[in-house]
Wavefront OBJ file of the C-alpha trace (Angstrom):
o trace
v 130.527 35.846 47.887
v 134.042 35.380 49.238
v 137.590 35.028 48.000
v 139.514 32.023 49.247
v 143.190 31.150 49.402
v 144.773 27.882 50.525
v 148.318 27.149 51.612
v 148.716 23.365 51.487
v 151.657 21.680 53.212
v 152.750 18.113 52.559
v 153.519 15.928 55.543
v 152.440 15.006 59.037
v 152.749 18.398 60.730
v 149.872 18.739 63.195
v 147.244 21.469 62.960
v 148.391 22.768 66.348
v 152.004 23.105 65.176
v 151.008 24.862 61.955
v 148.629 27.185 63.830
v 151.432 28.148 66.240
v 153.774 28.871 63.341
v 151.128 30.858 61.447
v 149.770 32.791 64.423
v 152.394 33.182 67.168
v 150.051 35.309 69.297
v 147.778 32.854 71.165
v 144.939 35.428 71.078
v 144.887 35.172 67.270
v 145.433 31.453 66.961
v 142.681 29.313 65.448
v 141.108 26.951 67.957
v 139.103 23.758 67.790
v 139.410 20.053 68.246
v 140.840 17.260 66.190
v 141.963 18.105 62.680
v 140.108 21.440 62.334
v 140.974 24.790 63.909
v 139.108 28.027 63.067
v 139.429 31.733 63.911
v 137.427 34.772 62.843
v 140.161 37.344 62.264
v 138.050 39.544 60.013
v 138.337 42.726 62.088
v 142.038 42.293 62.831
v 143.279 40.954 59.467
v 140.358 40.902 57.045
v 139.845 37.151 56.857
v 138.622 34.049 58.604
v 141.345 31.442 59.082
v 141.131 27.668 59.063
v 143.846 25.103 59.748
v 142.911 21.603 58.605
v 144.732 18.294 58.243
v 143.843 15.062 56.548
v 145.113 11.864 54.980
v 145.279 13.291 51.440
v 144.508 16.407 49.445
v 144.148 16.756 45.703
v 145.007 19.992 43.916
v 144.294 20.553 40.236
v 145.105 24.192 39.493
v 146.299 26.407 36.643
v 149.965 27.330 36.778
v 152.023 29.488 34.441
v 152.762 26.294 32.502
v 149.239 24.867 32.267
v 147.485 22.449 34.596
v 149.369 21.454 37.730
v 148.319 18.493 39.863
v 149.544 17.560 43.314
v 148.328 15.093 45.907
v 150.154 15.379 49.213
v 149.531 12.468 51.574
v 149.054 13.469 54.404
v 148.624 17.243 54.414
v 147.892 20.262 56.576
v 146.411 23.430 55.090
v 145.994 27.027 56.181
v 142.995 28.628 54.493
v 141.924 32.242 54.281
v 138.365 33.374 53.504
v 138.008 37.052 52.632
v 134.999 39.200 51.942
v 134.954 40.877 48.542
v 133.315 43.919 50.064
v 136.226 45.694 51.757
v 137.782 49.085 51.151
v 141.377 47.848 51.081
v 141.925 44.412 49.557
v 145.660 45.087 49.624
v 145.497 45.208 53.440
v 143.912 41.750 53.493
v 146.489 40.357 51.076
v 149.441 41.803 53.017
v 148.097 40.293 56.234
v 147.556 36.915 54.572
v 151.047 36.902 53.045
v 152.523 37.657 56.463
v 150.923 34.442 57.721
v 152.043 32.480 54.646
v 155.613 33.764 55.109
v 155.630 32.720 58.788
v 154.588 29.198 57.880
v 157.055 28.830 55.025
v 160.101 30.189 56.862
v 159.411 28.143 60.003
v 159.191 24.726 58.354
v 160.636 22.706 55.474
v 157.449 21.175 54.045
v 156.684 21.100 50.346
v 153.882 23.591 49.798
v 151.428 25.052 47.297
v 149.497 28.310 47.586
v 146.352 28.671 45.462
v 143.662 31.273 44.803
v 139.975 30.240 44.775
v 140.908 26.600 44.292
v 141.945 27.002 40.678
v 144.904 29.392 40.277
v 148.371 28.425 41.516
v 150.284 31.340 43.065
v 153.360 29.552 44.369
v 154.958 26.214 45.030
v 157.813 25.166 47.235
v 159.101 21.757 46.265
v 162.376 20.345 47.608
v 163.079 23.759 49.144
v 162.734 25.716 45.884
v 160.062 28.430 45.909
v 158.521 29.302 42.536
v 155.935 32.055 42.109
v 153.246 31.885 39.442
v 151.135 34.758 38.085
v 153.851 37.314 38.872
v 152.570 39.907 36.420
v 148.874 39.437 37.129
v 148.503 38.584 40.822
v 151.758 39.398 42.637
v 152.233 42.738 40.832
v 148.633 43.751 41.551
v 149.245 44.198 45.300
v 151.976 46.628 46.420
v 154.504 44.817 48.593
v 153.156 41.341 47.803
v 156.135 40.262 45.715
v 158.558 41.443 48.412
v 156.609 39.693 51.187
v 157.865 36.295 50.030
v 161.319 35.990 48.474
v 161.527 33.859 45.375
l 1 2 3 4 5 6 7 8 9 10 11 12 13 14 15 16 17 18 19 20 21 22 23 24 25 26 27 28 29 30 31 32 33 34 35 36 37 38 39 40 41 42 43 44 45 46 47 48 49 50 51 52 53 54 55 56 57 58 59 60 61 62 63 64 65 66 67 68 69 70 71 72 73 74 75 76 77 78 79 80 81 82 83 84 85 86 87 88 89 90 91 92 93 94 95 96 97 98 99 100 101 102 103 104 105 106 107 108 109 110 111 112 113 114 115 116 117 118 119 120 121 122 123 124 125 126 127 128 129 130 131 132 133 134 135 136 137 138 139 140 141 142 143 144 145 146 147 148 149 150
């Protein structure tokens, strides 16, 4: 079984542009055709990465304030699939948050970052970043809270 995280961006940014922002080193960059790019970065970062775009995406996740729904049209997402069976989950999380930070600081899109498709970890709407689950998720991984200001 795996752990999955999704960073969803609102707007028409292409998968190629998001992949370049997320993975500046071409050797790491997800590849593919059309709206789907994939890379197995398990050895290097502890996850497989996917960049996907589409006409609409529906999120229905739990935030600190109850259910939160969002439907960006169109969207591009960066997804991370991690094995549960690793010695250092914190290493995986730090690597993932480095990618998330790159994407967020290099573009203005509204965004949501969710854990396993049901827990909201952050939103950025109209340029304002708000973290959710500070005491339970962000505090659980040393350096995670500092990796993304807000």
